[in-house]
Phi, psi and omega in degrees: 000345183298325180299324182292332177294317179296321178294321178294324175298320176299317179295316179303313179297318181298315180296317179296320178296317178296317180296316180295316181296324178291325179278350180072030184256023179235162179292322179230080186297326182294316180294317179296321178297316180298314179298318180294317180297320180294320178295319179292315179302318179300316179295316181295319179294319176298314180296321179299316180294320179298317181291323176299318178298316178296319181300312180296319179295318179295321177294319177298316180298320178295322178289323178297317181291333179289328187261012183291336178072031181295136183263329184287139181300319180294320178296320178295319178296318178296316179299320179295320178295313180298318180296316178295321179297315181296319179292324178291324174298319179298324178295319178294319179294322178298316178300317180293322179298319178295320178296320178295317178298321177295322178297320179296322177295316179297325176299319179290326182268007179061026175262358182297136178088003177247133180298132181289352181249297185271349178066019173274163178290136175282135182303139182296327177298321179294318179293330175293320182281320184225082185296346179266005183300133176249356177234152170291170184301315181298314180290328175298317179298318177298319179298314180294333178275353178080018183247007177274122180255113180285143180270000000 
């Protein structure tokens, strides 16, 4: 687990470098932004690969339960439940994968760190915790309540 602490430190530094470069409070904001973006990109790409690996594993598990050839009615019902559960996990992983891909696009377009709704800066602590976040905390809460209307 020690490696993840170092990675989080890189992400924290990356987010702070991007934030400082955006505010123009560094001696070389372009270099700091590039270093920060690369640390964030590395974390996003790593998370993306982990999700892809989980997604493939979940699909395999769903296929295996489908091909078990269980004869008992209870076993078949249980297999159907497990298969549906695995496929729903795959759907959630797919959604997160799409969010990460969108964050990578925002990094390239320099829109990273700006709320997709109110256009305010997303807090660096939020970006450290959820580097694929596209909304600030307030707008995310509105989105989760279903009352955020995208323009």
